[in-house]
FIRO-401213 format. One record per atom (N, C-alpha, C): chain; atom name; y, x, z. Coordinates in Angstrom, 2 decimals. Layout:
BEGIN
PT rogu badren      py      px      pz
PT    A     CA       Y       X       Z
...
//
This chain:
BEGIN
PT rogu badren      py      px      pz
PT    A      N   -1.19    0.85    0.00
PT    A     CA    0.00    0.00    0.00
PT    A      C    1.24    0.88    0.00
PT    A      N    2.13    0.63   -0.93
PT    A     CA    3.37    1.38   -1.00
PT    A      C    4.35    0.86    0.03
PT    A      N    5.10    1.76    0.68
PT    A     CA    6.00    1.30    1.72
PT    A      C    7.37    1.97    1.70
PT    A      N    7.70    2.67    0.64
PT    A     CA    8.99    3.32    0.55
PT    A      C   10.09    2.30    0.30
PT    A      N   11.33    2.72    0.52
PT    A     CA   12.47    1.84    0.31
PT    A      C   13.07    1.96   -1.08
PT    A      N   12.71    3.02   -1.79
PT    A     CA   13.22    3.18   -3.16
PT    A      C   12.25    4.03   -3.98
PT    A      N   12.28    3.79   -5.29
PT    A     CA   11.37    4.46   -6.22
PT    A      C   12.15    4.82   -7.47
PT    A      N   11.78    5.92   -8.09
PT    A     CA   12.27    6.25   -9.42
PT    A      C   11.16    5.84  -10.37
PT    A      N   11.49    5.00  -11.34
PT    A     CA   10.49    4.53  -12.29
PT    A      C   10.65    5.30  -13.59
PT    A      N    9.56    5.92  -14.01
PT    A     CA    9.51    6.63  -15.29
PT    A      C    8.41    6.01  -16.13
PT    A      N    8.64    5.93  -17.42
PT    A     CA    7.63    5.46  -18.36
PT    A      C    7.37    6.63  -19.29
PT    A      N    6.15    7.13  -19.25
PT    A     CA    5.89    8.41  -19.90
PT    A      C    6.64    9.44  -19.09
PT    A      N    7.49   10.17  -19.73
PT    A     CA    8.35   11.12  -19.01
PT    A      C    9.81   10.72  -19.09
PT    A      N   10.05    9.45  -19.46
PT    A     CA   11.42    8.95  -19.63
PT    A      C   11.84    8.19  -18.37
PT    A      N   12.91    8.63  -17.71
PT    A     CA   13.38    7.87  -16.55
PT    A      C   13.94    6.51  -16.98
PT    A      N   13.41    5.46  -16.39
PT    A     CA   13.82    4.10  -16.75
PT    A      C   14.84    3.53  -15.78
PT    A      N   14.75    3.92  -14.50
PT    A     CA   15.69    3.42  -13.50
PT    A      C   15.18    3.61  -12.10
PT    A      N   15.87    2.96  -11.19
PT    A     CA   15.56    3.05   -9.77
PT    A      C   15.21    1.65   -9.25
PT    A      N   14.25    1.60   -8.37
PT    A     CA   13.84    0.36   -7.73
PT    A      C   14.15    0.49   -6.24
PT    A      N   14.91   -0.44   -5.70
PT    A     CA   15.31   -0.38   -4.29
PT    A      C   14.86   -1.64   -3.55
PT    A      N   14.38   -1.42   -2.33
PT    A     CA   13.98   -2.56   -1.50
PT    A      C   15.24   -3.31   -1.07
PT    A      N   15.19   -4.63   -1.25
PT    A     CA   16.26   -5.53   -0.80
PT    A      C   15.57   -6.63   -0.01
PT    A      N   15.66   -6.56    1.30
PT    A     CA   14.96   -7.48    2.19
PT    A      C   13.47   -7.45    1.87
PT    A      N   12.90   -8.56    1.40
PT    A     CA   11.45   -8.59    1.16
PT    A      C   11.09   -8.44   -0.32
PT    A      N   12.05   -8.03   -1.14
PT    A     CA   11.78   -7.84   -2.57
PT    A      C   12.35   -6.49   -3.03
PT    A      N   12.31   -6.26   -4.34
PT    A     CA   12.76   -5.00   -4.91
PT    A      C   13.70   -5.27   -6.08
PT    A      N   14.84   -4.59   -6.10
PT    A     CA   15.81   -4.77   -7.17
PT    A      C   15.81   -3.52   -8.05
PT    A      N   15.82   -3.77   -9.36
PT    A     CA   15.77   -2.70  -10.36
PT    A      C   17.17   -2.39  -10.88
PT    A      N   17.48   -1.10  -10.99
PT    A     CA   18.75   -0.63  -11.55
PT    A      C   18.40    0.29  -12.73
PT    A      N   18.70   -0.17  -13.92
PT    A     CA   18.28    0.53  -15.15
PT    A      C   19.12    1.77  -15.42
PT    A      N   18.45    2.78  -15.95
PT    A     CA   19.15    3.97  -16.47
PT    A      C   18.86    4.15  -17.96
PT    A      N   17.76    3.60  -18.44
PT    A     CA   17.40    3.68  -19.86
PT    A      C   17.92    2.45  -20.59
PT    A      N   18.41    2.66  -21.79
PT    A     CA   18.95    1.57  -22.61
PT    A      C   17.92    0.45  -22.79
PT    A      N   16.67    0.82  -23.03
PT    A     CA   15.62   -0.18  -23.26
PT    A      C   15.37   -1.05  -22.03
PT    A      N   15.69   -0.54  -20.86
PT    A     CA   15.46   -1.28  -19.62
PT    A      C   16.66   -2.10  -19.17
PT    A      N   17.77   -2.01  -19.88
PT    A     CA   18.98   -2.73  -19.48
PT    A      C   18.81   -4.24  -19.31
PT    A      N   17.97   -4.91  -20.11
PT    A     CA   17.78   -6.35  -19.88
PT    A      C   17.25   -6.67  -18.47
PT    A      N   16.65   -5.69  -17.82
PT    A     CA   16.09   -5.90  -16.48
PT    A      C   17.04   -5.44  -15.37
PT    A      N   18.19   -4.89  -15.75
PT    A     CA   19.13   -4.34  -14.77
PT    A      C   19.50   -5.39  -13.72
PT    A      N   19.35   -5.02  -12.46
PT    A     CA   19.67   -5.83  -11.28
PT    A      C   18.71   -7.01  -11.07
PT    A      N   17.63   -7.04  -11.83
PT    A     CA   16.62   -8.10  -11.65
PT    A      C   15.82   -7.79  -10.38
PT    A      N   15.45   -8.84   -9.68
PT    A     CA   14.67   -8.70   -8.44
PT    A      C   13.21   -9.05   -8.72
PT    A      N   12.32   -8.25   -8.14
PT    A     CA   10.88   -8.43   -8.30
PT    A      C   10.23   -8.57   -6.93
PT    A      N    9.17   -9.36   -6.82
PT    A     CA    8.52   -9.54   -5.52
PT    A      C    7.75   -8.31   -5.05
PT    A      N    7.23   -7.53   -6.01
PT    A     CA    6.46   -6.33   -5.64
PT    A      C    6.84   -5.16   -6.54
PT    A      N    6.50   -3.98   -6.07
PT    A     CA    6.70   -2.77   -6.87
PT    A      C    5.87   -2.85   -8.15
PT    A      N    4.64   -3.31   -8.03
PT    A     CA    3.77   -3.41   -9.20
PT    A      C    4.34   -4.34  -10.27
PT    A      N    4.93   -5.44   -9.85
PT    A     CA    5.55   -6.37  -10.81
PT    A      C    6.71   -5.70  -11.54
PT    A      N    7.51   -4.94  -10.81
PT    A     CA    8.64   -4.25  -11.42
PT    A      C    8.16   -3.19  -12.41
PT    A      N    7.19   -2.41  -12.01
PT    A     CA    6.67   -1.36  -12.89
PT    A      C    6.11   -1.97  -14.17
PT    A      N    5.39   -3.05  -14.05
PT    A     CA    4.82   -3.71  -15.22
PT    A      C    5.91   -4.20  -16.16
PT    A      N    6.94   -4.84  -15.63
PT    A     CA    8.03   -5.36  -16.46
PT    A      C    8.80   -4.23  -17.13
PT    A      N    9.06   -3.17  -16.40
PT    A     CA    9.80   -2.03  -16.97
PT    A      C    8.97   -1.35  -18.04
PT    A      N    7.69   -1.16  -17.79
PT    A     CA    6.82   -0.53  -18.80
PT    A      C    6.79   -1.37  -20.07
PT    A      N    6.74   -2.68  -19.92
PT    A     CA    6.73   -3.57  -21.08
PT    A      C    8.05   -3.45  -21.86
PT    A      N    9.16   -3.45  -21.14
PT    A     CA   10.47   -3.31  -21.79
PT    A      C   10.61   -1.97  -22.50
PT    A      N   10.13   -0.93  -21.88
PT    A     CA   10.24    0.42  -22.48
PT    A      C    9.30    0.56  -23.67
PT    A      N    8.18   -0.16  -23.68
PT    A     CA    7.23   -0.08  -24.79
PT    A      C    7.85   -0.60  -26.08
PT    A      N    8.81   -1.49  -25.95
PT    A     CA    9.46   -2.05  -27.14
PT    A      C   10.21   -0.99  -27.93
PT    A      N   10.60    0.09  -27.29
PT    A     CA   11.34    1.14  -28.00
PT    A      C   10.46    1.84  -29.03
PT    A      N    9.15    1.81  -28.79
PT    A     CA    8.20    2.46  -29.70
PT    A      C    7.69    1.51  -30.77
PT    A      N    8.02    0.23  -30.63
PT    A     CA    7.49   -0.77  -31.57
PT    A      C    8.28   -0.78  -32.87
//
């Protein structure tokens, strides 16, 4: 179980943004252009955020 208050999310070796704990959820702050649609979005779990960011970043290769 992950218990940190913040995470740096990378997809491949590309930094996508930072995930910060906000009360009982996690808010994403984008640094990659492809992840901007998710900027400031709140996720219930770290895994949910990572999945959404990975999906958004995958579109850059499509």
